[in-house]
BABADO-669677 format. One record per atom (N, C-alpha, C): residue number from 0; atom name; x negated, y negated, z. Coordinates in steps of 0.001 Angstrom, whole numbers, plus 500000, padded with zeros to 6 digits. Last residue first. Layout:
<nodes>
<NUM CA <X Y Z>> ...
</nodes>
This chain:
<nodes>
<48 N <508366 480369 524918>> <48 CA <508194 480665 526323>> <48 C <507354 482021 526403>> <47 N <508756 481694 521640>> <47 CA <508782 480570 522532>> <47 C <508812 481114 524067>> <46 N <507389 482432 518330>> <46 CA <507599 482979 519719>> <46 C <507694 481638 520716>> <45 N <508743 482673 515141>> <45 CA <508122 481922 516109>> <45 C <508522 482377 517666>> <44 N <508408 485815 513469>> <44 CA <509147 484744 514013>> <44 C <508391 484005 515081>> <43 N <507546 488129 512204>> <43 CA <506718 486911 512207>> <43 C <507369 485680 512708>> <42 N <509446 489883 512173>> <42 CA <508338 490320 512637>> <42 C <507331 489195 512929>> <41 N <511645 488697 510817>> <41 CA <511831 488940 512255>> <41 C <510584 489370 512874>> <40 N <510828 488662 508071>> <40 CA <510945 487384 508851>> <40 C <510951 487614 510463>> <39 N <509103 490921 506416>> <39 CA <510073 490832 507355>> <39 C <510146 489542 508354>> <38 N <507691 491957 504077>> <38 CA <508180 490486 504311>> <38 C <509285 490613 505155>> <37 N <505026 494319 504660>> <37 CA <506315 494105 504311>> <37 C <506620 492549 504583>> <36 N <502422 494722 505367>> <36 CA <502786 495318 504146>> <36 C <504239 494976 503794>> <35 N <501849 493417 507737>> <35 CA <500844 493346 506838>> <35 C <501513 493794 505304>> <34 N <504043 494291 509481>> <34 CA <504053 492997 508860>> <34 C <503069 492679 507829>> <33 N <503060 496668 510214>> <33 CA <504158 496564 509327>> <33 C <504368 495291 508823>> <32 N <500783 496023 511816>> <32 CA <500544 496754 510534>> <32 C <501912 496673 509515>> <31 N <502257 494753 513903>> <31 CA <501339 494060 513078>> <31 C <500887 494638 511750>> <30 N <503783 497013 514891>> <30 CA <504525 495687 514230>> <30 C <503589 494928 513369>> <29 N <501795 498626 515685>> <29 CA <502622 499044 514697>> <29 C <503368 497973 514120>> <28 N <500709 497083 517774>> <28 CA <499928 497411 516618>> <28 C <500746 497859 515463>> <27 N <502993 497080 519493>> <27 CA <502359 495825 518957>> <27 C <501660 496118 517667>> <26 N <503259 499789 520050>> <26 CA <504244 499072 519316>> <26 C <503824 497721 518871>> <25 N <500805 500448 521295>> <25 CA <501099 501089 520063>> <25 C <502279 500376 519182>> <24 N <501102 498859 523623>> <24 CA <500035 498607 522668>> <24 C <500345 499188 521389>> <23 N <503289 500144 524852>> <23 CA <503314 498695 524472>> <23 C <502247 498437 523330>> <22 N <502194 502676 525402>> <22 CA <503505 502658 524472>> <22 C <503515 501172 523982>> <21 N <499909 502333 526943>> <21 CA <499851 502847 525792>> <21 C <501018 502593 524720>> <20 N <499834 499024 528663>> <20 CA <500006 500538 528533>> <20 C <500147 501072 527142>> <19 N <497192 496674 528226>> <19 CA <498690 497104 528195>> <19 C <498666 498564 528249>> <18 N <494539 495933 528036>> <18 CA <495285 495871 529449>> <18 C <496664 496420 529407>> <17 N <493949 496252 525372>> <17 CA <493502 497318 526253>> <17 C <494022 497289 527574>> <16 N <495012 493745 524525>> <16 CA <495774 495107 524065>> <16 C <495267 496239 524973>> <15 N <493250 492057 525618>> <15 CA <494766 491992 526087>> <15 C <495325 493324 525675>> <14 N <490882 492762 524365>> <14 CA <491082 492987 525823>> <14 C <492495 492957 526233>> <13 N <491678 491952 521883>> <13 CA <491303 493182 522079>> <13 C <491493 493622 523479>> <12 N <491898 489182 522232>> <12 CA <493212 489955 521777>> <12 C <492865 491414 522046>> <11 N <489321 488501 522766>> <11 CA <490361 488232 523749>> <11 C <491632 489096 523440>> <10 N <488100 488965 520393>> <10 CA <487595 489806 521416>> <10 C <488761 489717 522591>> <9 N <490506 489036 517618>> <9 CA <489541 488341 518468>> <9 C <489200 489207 519625>> <8 N <491179 491144 514969>> <8 CA <491397 490852 516353>> <8 C <490278 490072 516994>> <7 N <492280 490411 511770>> <7 CA <491020 490614 512514>> <7 C <491244 490186 513961>> <6 N <494207 491231 509253>> <6 CA <494177 491075 510510>> <6 C <492816 491315 511067>> <5 N <495232 490207 506001>> <5 CA <494280 490890 506704>> <5 C <494141 490408 508287>> <4 N <498290 490276 504045>> <4 CA <497206 489488 504792>> <4 C <496286 490508 505525>> <3 N <499640 492118 502597>> <3 CA <499775 490700 502352>> <3 C <498804 489771 502980>> <2 N <498156 495089 501099>> <2 CA <498329 494287 502401>> <2 C <498671 492821 501919>> <1 N <499573 497737 499325>> <1 CA <498826 496461 499302>> <1 C <499179 495765 500578>> <0 N <499159 501186 500114>> <0 CA <500100 500000 499822>> <0 C <499074 498729 499975>> 
</nodes>
C-alpha cells in the first residue's frame, strides 16, 4: 500500500508509548498506521483538552 505520509517518532513520543499498557500502545500505533494509508478525517481530527 502507498503511504500518504511518513511517521517518525520523536524520542519523547517513544517514551510516552512505552509508558502505556500494551493494549493502548497497540491501538495508537494501529491508528497511526491506518491514517498513513487511508483518508479518514476522524483519525486526524483536532484534539482538545
